[in-house]
N, CA and C atoms as a LAMMPS dump frame, in Angstrom:
ITEM: TIMESTEP
0
ITEM: NUMBER OF ATOMS
381
ITEM: BOX BOUNDS ff ff ff
-5.0000000000000000e+02 5.0000000000000000e+02
-5.0000000000000000e+02 5.0000000000000000e+02
-5.0000000000000000e+02 5.0000000000000000e+02
ITEM: ATOMS id mol type element x y z
1 1 1 N 233.719 -197.285 -376.531
2 1 2 C 234.578 -197.562 -377.659
3 1 3 C 233.787 -197.489 -378.955
4 2 1 N 232.547 -198.061 -378.944
5 2 2 C 231.718 -198.011 -380.142
6 2 3 C 231.402 -196.56 -380.491
7 3 1 N 231.24 -195.754 -379.465
8 3 2 C 230.949 -194.333 -379.686
9 3 3 C 232.114 -193.664 -380.399
10 4 1 N 233.34 -193.926 -380.014
11 4 2 C 234.534 -193.36 -380.636
12 4 3 C 234.657 -193.813 -382.091
13 5 1 N 234.358 -195.062 -382.364
14 5 2 C 234.416 -195.566 -383.738
15 5 3 C 233.371 -194.854 -384.584
16 6 1 N 232.17 -194.642 -384.044
17 6 2 C 231.097 -193.957 -384.772
18 6 3 C 231.508 -192.515 -385.072
19 7 1 N 232.087 -191.806 -384.128
20 7 2 C 232.528 -190.429 -384.34
21 7 3 C 233.608 -190.388 -385.415
22 8 1 N 234.576 -191.272 -385.362
23 8 2 C 235.637 -191.309 -386.367
24 8 3 C 235.076 -191.592 -387.745
25 9 1 N 234.107 -192.463 -387.833
26 9 2 C 233.491 -192.786 -389.126
27 9 3 C 232.741 -191.577 -389.671
28 10 1 N 232.031 -190.844 -388.817
29 10 2 C 231.302 -189.658 -389.263
30 10 3 C 232.26 -188.573 -389.734
31 11 1 N 233.354 -188.386 -389.024
32 11 2 C 234.344 -187.392 -389.419
33 11 3 C 234.946 -187.772 -390.768
34 12 1 N 235.249 -189.046 -390.95
35 12 2 C 235.838 -189.508 -392.209
36 12 3 C 234.878 -189.332 -393.373
37 13 1 N 233.569 -189.4 -393.119
38 13 2 C 232.573 -189.283 -394.184
39 13 3 C 232.195 -187.832 -394.459
40 14 1 N 232.597 -186.892 -393.603
41 14 2 C 232.237 -185.486 -393.781
42 14 3 C 232.928 -184.925 -395.018
43 15 1 N 232.196 -184.105 -395.798
44 15 2 C 232.833 -183.499 -396.97
45 15 3 C 233.886 -182.501 -396.528
46 16 1 N 234.916 -182.308 -397.347
47 16 2 C 235.949 -181.338 -396.971
48 16 3 C 235.379 -179.921 -396.939
49 17 1 N 235.99 -179.088 -396.157
50 17 2 C 235.561 -177.682 -396.085
51 17 3 C 235.742 -177.039 -397.456
52 18 1 N 234.792 -176.184 -397.867
53 18 2 C 234.927 -175.549 -399.183
54 18 3 C 236.137 -174.607 -399.218
55 19 1 N 236.768 -174.567 -400.361
56 19 2 C 237.907 -173.685 -400.553
57 19 3 C 237.388 -172.403 -401.173
58 20 1 N 237.646 -171.293 -400.514
59 20 2 C 237.199 -170.013 -401.063
60 20 3 C 238.336 -169.387 -401.838
61 21 1 N 238.009 -168.88 -402.985
62 21 2 C 239.014 -168.263 -403.846
63 21 3 C 239.49 -166.952 -403.226
64 22 1 N 240.777 -166.775 -403.184
65 22 2 C 241.365 -165.533 -402.713
66 22 3 C 241.678 -164.663 -403.923
67 23 1 N 241.461 -163.346 -403.832
68 23 2 C 241.794 -162.498 -404.97
69 23 3 C 243.292 -162.578 -405.267
70 24 1 N 243.623 -162.642 -406.535
71 24 2 C 245.031 -162.709 -406.906
72 24 3 C 245.59 -161.298 -407.015
73 25 1 N 246.799 -161.135 -406.576
74 25 2 C 247.482 -159.851 -406.674
75 25 3 C 248.716 -160.068 -407.517
76 26 1 N 248.769 -159.378 -408.643
77 26 2 C 249.911 -159.531 -409.545
78 26 3 C 251.131 -158.788 -409.033
79 27 1 N 250.915 -157.672 -408.339
80 27 2 C 252.015 -156.809 -407.93
81 27 3 C 251.887 -156.462 -406.455
82 28 1 N 253.004 -156.139 -405.823
83 28 2 C 252.974 -155.627 -404.46
84 28 3 C 252.349 -154.243 -404.469
85 29 1 N 251.721 -153.883 -403.37
86 29 2 C 251.043 -152.586 -403.289
87 29 3 C 252 -151.423 -403.543
88 30 1 N 253.256 -151.561 -403.152
89 30 2 C 254.216 -150.459 -403.284
90 30 3 C 254.959 -150.45 -404.622
91 31 1 N 254.573 -151.303 -405.562
92 31 2 C 255.311 -151.442 -406.821
93 31 3 C 255.492 -150.122 -407.566
94 32 1 N 254.488 -149.267 -407.602
95 32 2 C 254.592 -148.027 -408.385
96 32 3 C 255.104 -146.839 -407.578
97 33 1 N 255.2 -146.986 -406.263
98 33 2 C 255.612 -145.869 -405.415
99 33 3 C 257.045 -145.451 -405.722
100 34 1 N 257.29 -144.153 -405.616
101 34 2 C 258.624 -143.638 -405.847
102 34 3 C 258.768 -142.952 -407.189
103 35 1 N 260.01 -142.772 -407.621
104 35 2 C 260.301 -141.978 -408.819
105 35 3 C 260.534 -142.859 -410.041
106 36 1 N 259.981 -142.406 -411.152
107 36 2 C 260.115 -143.052 -412.459
108 36 3 C 260.647 -142.022 -413.45
109 37 1 N 261.337 -142.465 -414.469
110 37 2 C 261.691 -141.615 -415.603
111 37 3 C 260.526 -141.701 -416.588
112 38 1 N 260.303 -140.64 -417.36
113 38 2 C 259.229 -140.699 -418.351
114 38 3 C 259.546 -139.794 -419.532
115 39 1 N 258.761 -139.969 -420.58
116 39 2 C 258.941 -139.112 -421.751
117 39 3 C 258.391 -137.708 -421.531
118 40 1 N 257.817 -137.421 -420.354
119 40 2 C 257.353 -136.081 -419.977
120 40 3 C 258.082 -135.58 -418.742
121 41 1 N 259.235 -136.165 -418.414
122 41 2 C 260.004 -135.773 -417.239
123 41 3 C 259.842 -136.789 -416.119
124 42 1 N 260.689 -136.674 -415.101
125 42 2 C 260.621 -137.611 -413.985
126 42 3 C 259.299 -137.461 -413.236
127 43 1 N 258.733 -138.608 -412.849
128 43 2 C 257.443 -138.672 -412.165
129 43 3 C 257.657 -139.322 -410.805
130 44 1 N 257.07 -138.736 -409.761
131 44 2 C 257.125 -139.331 -408.427
132 44 3 C 255.707 -139.624 -407.957
133 45 1 N 255.45 -140.903 -407.661
134 45 2 C 254.169 -141.322 -407.085
135 45 3 C 254.357 -141.47 -405.582
136 46 1 N 253.513 -140.783 -404.823
137 46 2 C 253.482 -140.912 -403.37
138 46 3 C 252.266 -141.756 -403.044
139 47 1 N 252.486 -142.859 -402.341
140 47 2 C 251.425 -143.835 -402.107
141 47 3 C 250.937 -143.827 -400.669
142 48 1 N 249.641 -144.041 -400.528
143 48 2 C 249.044 -144.225 -399.216
144 48 3 C 248.906 -145.705 -398.915
145 49 1 N 248.188 -146.012 -397.858
146 49 2 C 247.935 -147.402 -397.461
147 49 3 C 246.849 -148.003 -398.348
148 50 1 N 246.992 -149.26 -398.687
149 50 2 C 245.981 -149.948 -399.485
150 50 3 C 244.638 -149.852 -398.762
151 51 1 N 243.574 -149.542 -399.511
152 51 2 C 242.267 -149.35 -398.872
153 51 3 C 241.454 -150.644 -398.889
154 52 1 N 240.251 -150.589 -398.346
155 52 2 C 239.425 -151.786 -398.216
156 52 3 C 238.986 -152.348 -399.566
157 53 1 N 239.032 -151.553 -400.612
158 53 2 C 238.675 -152.062 -401.937
159 53 3 C 239.886 -152.646 -402.662
160 54 1 N 241.044 -152.641 -402.019
161 54 2 C 242.249 -153.222 -402.608
162 54 3 C 243.048 -152.259 -403.468
163 55 1 N 242.7 -150.966 -403.433
164 55 2 C 243.409 -149.968 -404.236
165 55 3 C 244.389 -149.182 -403.369
166 56 1 N 245.485 -148.765 -403.989
167 56 2 C 246.485 -147.945 -403.308
168 56 3 C 246.291 -146.503 -403.768
169 57 1 N 245.907 -145.588 -402.868
170 57 2 C 245.753 -144.185 -403.273
171 57 3 C 247.112 -143.567 -403.61
172 58 1 N 247.125 -142.74 -404.662
173 58 2 C 248.37 -142.085 -405.05
174 58 3 C 248.157 -140.595 -405.268
175 59 1 N 249.196 -139.845 -404.991
176 59 2 C 249.334 -138.434 -405.346
177 59 3 C 250.762 -138.312 -405.859
178 60 1 N 251.207 -137.095 -406.151
179 60 2 C 252.591 -136.929 -406.553
180 60 3 C 252.807 -135.742 -407.466
181 61 1 N 253.835 -135.851 -408.303
182 61 2 C 254.199 -134.738 -409.178
183 61 3 C 255.117 -135.242 -410.276
184 62 1 N 255.315 -134.404 -411.283
185 62 2 C 256.328 -134.667 -412.298
186 62 3 C 256.955 -133.345 -412.701
187 63 1 N 258.204 -133.416 -413.139
188 63 2 C 258.953 -132.231 -413.561
189 63 3 C 259.093 -132.28 -415.069
190 64 1 N 258.22 -131.545 -415.743
191 64 2 C 258.199 -131.582 -417.204
192 64 3 C 259.307 -130.728 -417.804
193 65 1 N 259.633 -129.628 -417.152
194 65 2 C 260.7 -128.724 -417.594
195 65 3 C 260.959 -127.742 -416.454
196 66 1 N 261.941 -126.865 -416.637
197 66 2 C 262.194 -125.837 -415.63
198 66 3 C 260.915 -125.008 -415.461
199 67 1 N 260.497 -124.825 -414.215
200 67 2 C 259.273 -124.084 -413.874
201 67 3 C 257.996 -124.735 -414.403
202 68 1 N 258.044 -126.017 -414.707
203 68 2 C 256.848 -126.75 -415.145
204 68 3 C 256.748 -128.047 -414.346
205 69 1 N 256.243 -127.893 -413.12
206 69 2 C 256.063 -129.04 -412.231
207 69 3 C 254.572 -129.359 -412.163
208 70 1 N 254.207 -130.509 -412.72
209 70 2 C 252.816 -130.94 -412.701
210 70 3 C 252.45 -131.591 -411.38
211 71 1 N 251.17 -131.54 -411.033
212 71 2 C 250.68 -132.073 -409.764
213 71 3 C 249.76 -133.257 -410.04
214 72 1 N 250.079 -134.406 -409.453
215 72 2 C 249.166 -135.551 -409.486
216 72 3 C 248.252 -135.368 -408.284
217 73 1 N 247.018 -134.93 -408.565
218 73 2 C 246.093 -134.531 -407.502
219 73 3 C 245.545 -135.724 -406.731
220 74 1 N 245.104 -136.74 -407.445
221 74 2 C 244.555 -137.932 -406.791
222 74 3 C 244.47 -139.047 -407.813
223 75 1 N 244.537 -140.245 -407.303
224 75 2 C 244.427 -141.402 -408.177
225 75 3 C 244.608 -142.671 -407.381
226 76 1 N 244.795 -143.784 -408.097
227 76 2 C 245.001 -145.051 -407.416
228 76 3 C 245.767 -146.021 -408.293
229 77 1 N 246.364 -146.991 -407.622
230 77 2 C 247.041 -148.112 -408.255
231 77 3 C 246.308 -149.366 -407.832
232 78 1 N 245.974 -150.216 -408.798
233 78 2 C 245.313 -151.487 -408.517
234 78 3 C 246.355 -152.596 -408.628
235 79 1 N 246.811 -153.153 -407.502
236 79 2 C 247.835 -154.196 -407.553
237 79 3 C 247.372 -155.468 -408.258
238 80 1 N 246.07 -155.703 -408.308
239 80 2 C 245.568 -156.907 -408.976
240 80 3 C 245.644 -156.805 -410.486
241 81 1 N 245.346 -155.627 -411.023
242 81 2 C 245.332 -155.46 -412.479
243 81 3 C 246.583 -154.779 -413.017
244 82 1 N 247.325 -154.083 -412.144
245 82 2 C 248.48 -153.325 -412.591
246 82 3 C 248.121 -151.984 -413.215
247 83 1 N 246.879 -151.53 -413.035
248 83 2 C 246.431 -150.258 -413.617
249 83 3 C 246.651 -149.101 -412.655
250 84 1 N 247.117 -147.984 -413.216
251 84 2 C 247.29 -146.732 -412.478
252 84 3 C 246.383 -145.703 -413.146
253 85 1 N 245.561 -145.037 -412.359
254 85 2 C 244.669 -143.985 -412.865
255 85 3 C 244.833 -142.772 -411.965
256 86 1 N 244.954 -141.575 -412.581
257 86 2 C 245.057 -140.384 -411.75
258 86 3 C 244.607 -139.142 -412.506
259 87 1 N 244.26 -138.139 -411.719
260 87 2 C 243.929 -136.808 -412.22
261 87 3 C 245.109 -135.897 -411.917
262 88 1 N 245.41 -135.006 -412.844
263 88 2 C 246.557 -134.128 -412.664
264 88 3 C 246.209 -132.686 -412.997
265 89 1 N 247.148 -131.806 -412.626
266 89 2 C 246.994 -130.375 -412.892
267 89 3 C 248.326 -129.825 -413.38
268 90 1 N 248.279 -129.051 -414.474
269 90 2 C 249.456 -128.356 -414.995
270 90 3 C 249.298 -126.871 -414.67
271 91 1 N 249.918 -126.386 -413.57
272 91 2 C 249.713 -125.001 -413.148
273 91 3 C 250.206 -123.966 -414.163
274 92 1 N 251.264 -124.252 -414.917
275 92 2 C 251.789 -123.287 -415.888
276 92 3 C 250.825 -123.042 -417.043
277 93 1 N 249.909 -123.993 -417.293
278 93 2 C 248.936 -123.835 -418.373
279 93 3 C 247.5 -123.766 -417.848
280 94 1 N 247.346 -123.883 -416.528
281 94 2 C 246.039 -123.907 -415.887
282 94 3 C 245.138 -124.978 -416.512
283 95 1 N 245.676 -126.2 -416.682
284 95 2 C 244.941 -127.303 -417.293
285 95 3 C 244.851 -128.492 -416.346
286 96 1 N 243.671 -129.097 -416.311
287 96 2 C 243.446 -130.348 -415.596
288 96 3 C 243.362 -131.469 -416.614
289 97 1 N 243.787 -132.639 -416.213
290 97 2 C 243.704 -133.789 -417.104
291 97 3 C 243.685 -135.077 -416.313
292 98 1 N 243.715 -136.18 -417.042
293 98 2 C 243.732 -137.493 -416.4
294 98 3 C 244.637 -138.424 -417.2
295 99 1 N 245.104 -139.455 -416.534
296 99 2 C 245.965 -140.441 -417.17
297 99 3 C 245.572 -141.837 -416.717
298 100 1 N 245.745 -142.789 -417.623
299 100 2 C 245.519 -144.203 -417.334
300 100 3 C 246.741 -144.947 -417.848
301 101 1 N 247.416 -145.655 -416.936
302 101 2 C 248.652 -146.348 -417.271
303 101 3 C 248.558 -147.81 -416.857
304 102 1 N 249.27 -148.653 -417.577
305 102 2 C 249.285 -150.083 -417.287
306 102 3 C 250.719 -150.519 -416.988
307 103 1 N 250.885 -151.246 -415.895
308 103 2 C 252.191 -151.746 -415.49
309 103 3 C 252.488 -153.04 -416.233
310 104 1 N 253.664 -153.123 -416.866
311 104 2 C 254.003 -154.354 -417.595
312 104 3 C 254.381 -155.447 -416.593
313 105 1 N 254.392 -156.71 -417.019
314 105 2 C 254.64 -157.82 -416.089
315 105 3 C 255.954 -157.733 -415.323
316 106 1 N 256.96 -157.071 -415.874
317 106 2 C 258.245 -156.952 -415.171
318 106 3 C 258.166 -155.978 -413.999
319 107 1 N 257.161 -155.111 -413.995
320 107 2 C 257.039 -154.086 -412.955
321 107 3 C 257.97 -152.907 -413.174
322 108 1 N 258.648 -152.864 -414.332
323 108 2 C 259.63 -151.812 -414.587
324 108 3 C 259.181 -150.791 -415.626
325 109 1 N 257.998 -150.968 -416.202
326 109 2 C 257.5 -150.035 -417.222
327 109 3 C 256.011 -149.788 -417.019
328 110 1 N 255.632 -148.533 -417.161
329 110 2 C 254.228 -148.127 -417.177
330 110 3 C 253.988 -147.458 -418.521
331 111 1 N 252.875 -147.722 -419.137
332 111 2 C 252.552 -147.037 -420.387
333 111 3 C 251.049 -146.87 -420.48
334 112 1 N 250.653 -145.796 -421.153
335 112 2 C 249.232 -145.533 -421.301
336 112 3 C 248.994 -144.196 -421.955
337 113 1 N 247.896 -143.577 -421.565
338 113 2 C 247.48 -142.34 -422.216
339 113 3 C 247.159 -141.258 -421.193
340 114 1 N 247.228 -140.017 -421.672
341 114 2 C 246.788 -138.858 -420.905
342 114 3 C 245.788 -138.094 -421.778
343 115 1 N 244.935 -137.335 -421.139
344 115 2 C 243.959 -136.514 -421.868
345 115 3 C 243.646 -135.275 -421.054
346 116 1 N 243.502 -134.154 -421.764
347 116 2 C 243.134 -132.882 -421.145
348 116 3 C 242.461 -132.029 -422.211
349 117 1 N 241.892 -130.943 -421.785
350 117 2 C 241.238 -130.055 -422.731
351 117 3 C 242.221 -129.651 -423.826
352 118 1 N 241.866 -129.925 -425.052
353 118 2 C 242.708 -129.529 -426.177
354 118 3 C 243.807 -130.503 -426.545
355 119 1 N 243.858 -131.667 -425.927
356 119 2 C 244.909 -132.589 -426.31
357 119 3 C 244.859 -133.924 -425.606
358 120 1 N 245.592 -134.865 -426.146
359 120 2 C 245.755 -136.183 -425.549
360 120 3 C 246.977 -136.834 -426.186
361 121 1 N 247.457 -137.876 -425.575
362 121 2 C 248.625 -138.537 -426.117
363 121 3 C 249.031 -139.724 -425.262
364 122 1 N 250.254 -140.185 -425.478
365 122 2 C 250.758 -141.333 -424.756
366 122 3 C 251.747 -140.884 -423.681
367 123 1 N 251.906 -141.749 -422.689
368 123 2 C 252.848 -141.477 -421.6
369 123 3 C 253.528 -142.776 -421.268
370 124 1 N 254.849 -142.807 -421.32
371 124 2 C 255.631 -143.988 -420.99
372 124 3 C 256.558 -143.671 -419.82
373 125 1 N 256.596 -144.571 -418.847
374 125 2 C 257.441 -144.418 -417.675
375 125 3 C 258.286 -145.676 -417.529
376 126 1 N 259.489 -145.528 -416.994
377 126 2 C 260.364 -146.692 -416.818
378 126 3 C 261.288 -146.457 -415.635
379 127 1 N 261.828 -147.576 -415.143
380 127 2 C 262.812 -147.533 -414.037
381 127 3 C 264.084 -148.201 -414.479
């Protein structure tokens, strides 16, 4: 009986297990997947599985005009920060470029910038 009391006392005196911080995720991994409207035509993001670094790989396309379908070659969405980054190709102009977009807290708007040889500007997307 004394042994049981001693064990209970030791357990009661033990410090609590440390709490480890878990990374916060502001958005679901699939938040940006699918089709968006934009000021450069409708954009479709095709998403892969979230990787070990917490990023969602993306590819896709956008329809800027008749016979002007841009290719989103590769990129990623970070659900923790809401940032979308990708490289693209405009086959009608033989131009490569990149874009960086930020998802607003509602999850319904993306906005940011694009850049390519000879130009740069803003890009806004919405659902």
